[in-house]
C-alpha positions in Angstrom: -12.5 -21.9 -21.9 -9.7 -22.5 -19.3 -7.4 -23.8 -22.1 -7.9 -20.5 -24.1 -7.2 -18.4 -21.0 -4.1 -20.2 -19.9 -2.7 -20.3 -23.5 -3.3 -16.6 -23.9 -1.8 -15.7 -20.5 1.2 -17.8 -21.3 1.7 -16.0 -24.7 1.3 -12.6 -23.1 3.8 -13.4 -20.3 6.4 -14.8 -22.7 6.0 -11.9 -25.1 6.3 -9.2 -22.5 9.0 -10.7 -20.3 11.2 -10.9 -23.4 11.2 -7.1 -23.4 14.1 -5.3 -21.6 11.8 -2.3 -20.9 9.3 -4.5 -19.2 12.0 -6.2 -17.1 13.4 -2.8 -16.1 10.0 -1.5 -14.7 9.1 -4.9 -13.2 12.4 -5.6 -11.4 14.9 -2.8 -11.5 12.7 0.3 -11.0 11.0 -1.0 -7.7 14.4 -1.8 -6.2 15.7 1.6 -7.3 12.8 3.5 -5.8 13.0 1.5 -2.6 16.7 2.3 -2.1 16.1 6.0 -2.7 13.5 6.2 0.1 15.2 3.7 2.4 18.6 5.4 2.2 17.6 9.0 1.5 14.7 9.3 4.1 15.7 6.5 6.5 16.3 8.9 9.4 13.0 10.7 9.2 10.6 10.1 12.0 7.3 9.2 10.3 5.1 7.6 12.9 5.9 8.2 16.6 4.1 11.5 17.0 1.0 9.4 17.5 0.2 8.8 21.1 -2.2 6.1 22.3 -3.8 6.6 25.7 -6.4 5.1 27.9 -8.1 8.4 28.7 -10.1 10.4 26.2 -9.6 13.8 27.7 -5.8 13.4 27.6 -6.0 12.2 24.0 -8.0 15.2 23.1 -5.6 17.5 24.8 -2.6 16.1 23.1 -4.4 16.2 19.8 -5.0 19.9 20.2 -1.2 20.5 20.2 0.9 20.8 17.1 3.3 18.1 18.3 1.3 14.9 18.8 -1.8 13.2 17.5 -3.6 11.9 20.6 -5.9 8.8 20.2 -7.9 7.1 22.9 -7.8 3.4 22.3 -7.9 0.0 24.0 -4.9 -1.1 21.9 -2.4 -3.1 23.8 1.0 -1.7 24.6 2.6 -4.4 22.4 0.5 -3.5 19.4 1.2 0.3 20.0 4.9 -0.2 20.0 4.7 -2.6 17.0 3.1 0.2 15.0 5.7 2.7 16.3 3.2 4.6 18.4 3.9 6.0 21.9 1.6 4.6 24.6 0.7 6.6 27.7 -1.1 4.8 30.5 -2.6 6.8 33.4 -2.3 4.6 36.4 -3.6 7.3 38.8 -4.0 11.0 38.8 -0.3 11.8 39.1 1.4 8.8 37.6 1.9 8.2 33.9 3.5 5.1 32.4 5.1 6.0 29.0 6.1 3.3 26.5 7.9 4.4 23.4 9.7 2.8 20.5 13.5 2.7 20.6 15.1 5.7 18.9 12.3 8.0 19.7 13.4 9.2 23.1 13.9 12.8 21.8 10.1 13.1 21.7 9.6 12.2 25.4 10.6 15.6 27.0 8.0 17.4 24.9 5.4 14.8 25.7 6.1 15.0 29.4 5.9 18.8 29.3 2.5 18.6 27.6 1.2 16.1 30.1 2.4 18.3 32.9 0.5 21.2 31.5 -2.6 19.0 31.0 -3.9 19.9 34.5 -3.6 23.4 35.9 -3.1 22.1 39.4 0.3 22.1 41.2 0.4 18.3 41.2 3.8 16.8 40.9 3.7 14.2 38.2 5.6 10.9 38.1 6.7 9.4 34.8 7.7 5.8 34.4 9.6 5.5 31.1 9.8 2.2 29.2 11.6 1.8 25.9 10.4 -0.9 23.5 10.9 -2.1 19.9 8.9 -0.9 16.9 9.4 -1.4 13.2 12.0 0.3 11.2 11.6 2.7 8.3 13.0 0.1 5.9 10.2 -2.3 6.9 7.7 0.5 6.4 9.1 1.4 2.9 9.4 -2.2 1.6 5.9 -3.1 2.7 4.6 0.1 1.1 6.5 -0.7 -2.1 4.6 -4.0 -2.4 1.3 -2.0 -2.6 3.0 0.3 -5.2 4.0 -2.7 -7.3 0.5 -4.0 -7.3 -0.8 -0.6 -8.3 1.8 0.1 -11.1 1.8 -3.4 -12.5 -2.0 -3.6 -12.5 -2.7 -0.3 -14.1 0.4 0.2 -16.3 0.5 -3.5 -17.1 -3.0 -3.7 -18.5 -2.9 -0.4 -20.4 0.6 -1.0 -21.7 0.0 -4.5 -23.0 -3.4 -3.6 -24.4 -2.1 -0.5 -26.1 0.8 -2.5 -27.6 -1.4 -5.2 -28.9 -3.7 -2.7 -30.5 -0.8 -0.8 -32.0 0.8 -4.0 -33.5 -2.6 -5.2 -34.8 -2.4 -8.3 -32.6 -5.9 -7.6 -31.2 -7.3 -8.0 -34.6 -5.8 -11.5 -34.8 -7.2 -12.3 -31.4 -10.6 -10.9 -32.4 -10.6 -13.2 -35.4 -10.0 -16.2 -33.1 -12.7 -17.9 -30.9 -11.3 -16.1 -27.8 -14.0 -14.3 -25.8 -13.5 -10.8 -24.3 -13.8 -12.1 -20.8 -11.1 -14.7 -21.6 -8.9 -12.0 -23.0 -9.4 -9.9 -19.8 -8.8 -12.9 -17.5 -5.6 -13.7 -19.4 -4.4 -10.1 -18.8 -5.2 -10.4 -15.1 -3.2 -13.7 -14.8 -0.3 -12.0 -16.5 -0.4 -9.1 -14.0 -0.4 -11.6 -11.1 2.6 -13.3 -12.5 4.7 -10.1 -13.0 3.7 -8.9 -9.6 5.0 -12.1 -8.0 8.2 -11.7 -10.1 8.5 -8.0 -9.0 8.3 -8.7 -5.3 10.9 -11.5 -5.3 14.0 -9.2 -5.5 12.3 -6.7 -3.2 11.9 -9.4 -0.5 15.5 -10.4 -1.0 16.5 -6.7 -0.5 14.4 -6.7 2.7 16.5 -9.7 4.0 19.7 -7.8 3.1 18.4 -4.9 5.2 17.7 -7.3 8.1 14.0 -7.4 7.7 12.5 -10.9 7.4 8.9 -10.5 6.0 6.3 -12.9 7.4 5.4 -14.5 4.1 2.4 -16.7 4.3 -0.8 -17.7 2.6 -2.6 -14.6 3.8 0.0 -12.3 2.3 0.0 -14.0 -1.1 -3.8 -14.0 -1.2 -4.1 -10.3 -0.4 -1.3 -9.5 -2.9 -3.3 -11.2 -5.6 -6.5 -9.5 -4.6 -4.8 -6.1 -4.7 -3.2 -6.8 -8.1 -6.6 -7.8 -9.5 -8.1 -4.7 -8.0 -5.7 -2.4 -9.8 -5.7 -4.6 -13.0 -9.4 -4.0 -13.2 -8.8 -0.3 -12.8 -6.3 -0.5 -15.7 -8.9 -2.3 -17.8 -11.5 0.4 -17.1 -9.0 3.1 -18.1 -8.1 1.4 -21.4 -11.7 0.5 -22.1 -12.9 4.1 -21.8 -10.1 5.6 -24.0 -10.3 5.9 -27.8 -8.4 3.1 -29.6 -7.3 5.4 -32.4 -5.5 7.5 -29.8 -3.6 5.0 -27.7 -1.5 7.6 -26.0 -4.6 8.8 -24.1 -4.7 5.5 -22.1 -1.1 5.9 -21.0 -1.6 9.6 -20.1 -4.7 8.7 -18.1 -2.8 5.9 -16.3 0.0 8.2 -15.3 -2.4 10.9 -14.1 -4.1 8.3 -11.9 -1.1 6.2 -10.7 1.3 8.9 -9.5 -1.1 10.7 -7.2 -2.3 7.3 -5.8 1.4 6.3 -5.3 2.8 9.4 -3.6 -0.4 10.6 -1.9 -0.6 7.4 0.1 1.0 5.8 3.1 3.5 3.9 0.9 6.5 6.1 1.8 5.3 8.4 4.6 2.9 7.9 7.4 -0.5 9.6 7.1 0.2 12.0 9.9 3.1 13.5 7.8 0.5 15.0 5.4 -1.5 18.2 5.9 -4.7 17.5 8.1 -7.0 18.6 5.2 -6.1 15.5 3.1 -5.3 12.9 5.7 -8.7 11.2 5.5 -8.4 11.0 1.8 -5.0 9.5 2.0 -5.9 7.1 4.7 -8.9 5.6 2.9 -7.7 5.6 -0.8 -7.2 2.1 -2.2 -3.3 2.0 -2.2 -3.2 3.0 1.5 -5.8 0.4 2.5 -3.9 -2.3 0.6 -0.7 -1.1 2.3 -2.4 -1.5 5.7 -3.4 -5.0 4.8 0.1 -5.9 3.6 1.8 -4.4 6.6 -0.6 -6.2 9.0 0.4 -9.6 7.4 4.2 -9.3 6.8 5.3 -6.6 9.4 2.9 -6.8 12.3 2.0 -10.5 11.7 -1.6 -9.9 12.4 -4.8 -10.3 10.4 -6.0 -7.1 8.7 -9.1 -5.4 10.0 -12.4 -6.8 8.6 -13.4 -3.5 7.0 -10.0 -3.4 5.1 -10.6 -6.9 3.7 -14.2 -6.0 2.7 -12.9 -2.8 1.1 -10.4 -4.6 -1.0 -12.9 -7.3 -2.0 -15.6 -4.8 -3.0 -13.2 -2.6 -4.9 -11.7 -5.6 -6.7 -15.2 -7.0 -7.7 -16.3 -3.6 -9.0 -13.1 -2.9 -11.0 -12.9 -6.4 -12.5 -16.6 -6.3 -13.4 -16.5 -2.9 -15.1 -13.1 -3.7 -16.7 -14.3 -6.9 -18.2 -17.3 -5.0 -19.7 -15.3 -2.1 -21.1 -12.2 -3.9 -22.3 -13.6 -5.8 -25.3 -11.9 -7.6 -28.2 -14.8 -6.8 -30.5 -17.3 -4.0 -30.5 -20.1 -6.5 -30.7 -20.1 -10.0 -29.1 
């Protein structure tokens, strides 16, 4: 069984990496897209309108404005700045300690004005301003691109390879062999993991050139593999449900799914940049959750939240299970 899987995965990898088209989309295109956003949108403020405070009523008041998103939380000042949030701590009725990321000082006058209007009394407020360090937009984009790579390689990789093998009649030869459907699907999944690891290597090198040293460790590699498997299973479901006599349908369906998941996510812009009506959808869709997990490991150097890990695991198990049932070598086994 393992021998069949590894031999098939090796053949798929060798066959596809010999294609210039595959190499372009695996290596060149992610770098190109990263540079477009990093250079073209590098100066856009994308996070710091979020204000963390230790008082619920102030958070609610700030949240009612059109300028800031107020959140009451016990998050530490260090973690708030690390996430590029502004932190407002009320030390007494008239004294406010404001901690803000470097480069976001232009937001502070507006925040002070809102806090001053928070109470109708004639109290004279004192503001203690403290500038700290948060992450850069380049770090945000590169970590988001890793999630995009897992998505695109997983979905496009499976549908593209499977469609090509059906078109070239290679599936018929595989079906005539002792290879089982689950071995075929597992081989495709291994191939997707390989090309995802290949894809992120030049991206991480680009990160270093921009001055961002990602915290690469076991947790990052593990979650990257889980995310790739999650989206590979999704690709297997798409191809398994589409008619094999109309292979273009799978590619069309993959595009219809991938591009909204890619651009309506937190890959390139923070969730608060989107209209309030769709923020919840964007925050909890699978690409955004995977991005959160990746950012926690390589940017914030923290473990992801437990619900995010469970989310990815459950989504992966469901898509792999359904994909292995739908993507068959033979109609009857």
